[in-house]
C-alpha positions in Angstrom: 127.1 138.3 73.7 125.1 136.1 71.5 124.1 132.4 71.8 127.0 131.0 69.4 129.4 132.5 72.2 128.0 130.9 74.8 127.5 127.8 72.9 131.7 128.3 72.3 132.4 128.7 75.9 130.2 125.8 76.6 132.2 123.9 74.8 135.6 125.1 76.1 134.1 124.1 79.6 134.1 120.6 78.2 138.2 120.6 77.8 140.7 119.2 80.5 142.6 121.5 82.8 145.6 120.8 84.1 146.5 122.6 87.6 149.9 124.7 87.7 151.2 123.0 90.2 151.4 119.7 91.7 149.4 119.1 94.6 150.1 115.8 95.6 153.4 116.5 97.0 151.9 118.6 99.4 149.3 116.7 100.4 151.8 113.3 101.2 153.7 116.0 103.2 150.9 117.2 105.3 149.9 113.3 105.6 153.0 111.8 107.0 153.5 112.0 110.5 156.2 114.0 112.4 157.4 110.8 114.1 156.3 107.2 114.4 153.8 106.5 117.2 155.6 103.7 119.3 153.4 100.9 120.2 152.8 99.5 123.6 152.8 95.4 123.5 150.9 95.3 126.9 147.9 97.2 125.0 146.1 95.2 122.6 146.4 92.0 125.1 144.2 93.7 127.2 141.8 95.4 124.7 141.7 91.7 123.6 141.1 90.3 127.2 138.3 93.1 127.6 136.3 92.5 124.7 136.1 88.9 125.1 135.3 89.4 128.7 132.1 91.9 127.5 131.0 89.2 124.8 131.4 86.5 127.2 128.9 88.4 129.5 126.6 89.2 126.5 126.1 85.7 125.3 125.2 84.6 129.1 123.1 87.7 128.7 121.2 86.8 125.8 121.0 82.9 126.9 119.3 83.7 130.2 116.8 86.3 128.3 116.2 83.4 126.2 115.2 81.0 128.9 112.8 83.3 130.7 110.7 84.1 127.2 107.8 81.6 126.3 108.1 79.9 123.1 105.6 80.7 120.7 104.1 78.5 118.3 103.4 80.1 114.6 99.9 79.5 115.3 99.3 79.9 118.8 97.9 83.5 118.3 96.1 82.9 115.4 94.5 79.7 117.3 93.0 81.6 119.9 90.5 83.4 118.5 88.4 83.1 115.3 87.5 86.5 113.4 84.2 87.9 113.7 82.1 87.9 110.4 79.1 91.0 110.6 75.8 89.7 109.6 75.6 93.5 107.6 78.0 93.2 103.9 78.6 97.2 104.7 80.8 96.3 107.7 82.6 93.3 106.9 85.6 95.6 105.5 86.0 97.0 108.6 85.7 93.8 110.3 88.2 92.1 108.5 90.9 95.3 109.3 90.3 95.4 113.1 90.5 91.5 112.8 93.9 91.8 111.4 95.2 95.1 113.5 94.2 93.0 116.5 96.4 89.9 115.6 99.1 91.9 114.4 99.2 93.7 117.7 99.4 90.6 119.7 101.9 89.5 117.8 103.8 92.5 118.8 102.8 92.5 122.1 104.4 88.8 122.7 107.3 90.5 121.5 107.3 93.5 123.6 104.8 92.6 126.4 105.6 95.8 129.0 105.4 98.5 126.3 102.1 100.7 126.9 101.8 102.0 123.7 101.2 98.8 122.2 98.6 98.2 124.9 96.8 101.3 124.1 96.5 100.0 121.0 95.0 97.2 121.2 92.7 98.5 123.9 91.4 101.1 120.9 91.3 98.2 118.4 88.8 96.2 120.9 86.7 99.2 121.8 86.4 99.8 118.0 85.5 96.5 117.4 83.0 96.4 120.3 81.3 99.4 118.4 81.4 97.2 115.4 79.4 94.6 116.8 77.1 97.0 118.5 76.5 99.0 114.6 76.2 95.3 113.4 73.2 94.6 115.9 71.6 97.6 115.5 71.7 97.5 111.2 70.4 93.6 111.6 
């Protein structure tokens, strides 16, 4: 078989092919149920009442939780601590990154105050900031 025969066979593959038997009649027959299901009129009312009760409980729970959360103003976290600037310019980039990480972790902790992972990350960030301050004191 040469290249011309391969190309001819590829062109034949592009031609539309009609199936030998109509498949839709068998598909329709398989999808139709044997007998129609009888619907109970009491069930939808019960489901509607249960869903309304569940949504009411959810709304009450969310409103109670919202009342317990402290109101955070947009500048409350940023106003608590001014960023530290090292005297050595080689440490300035690291100081900026650590200050940004500290700020982001404080904001995340406001959202999830009981997260041990966030507390550990904040502790590590503050250790790194302390180490950076020590390096700045040693350098200058």
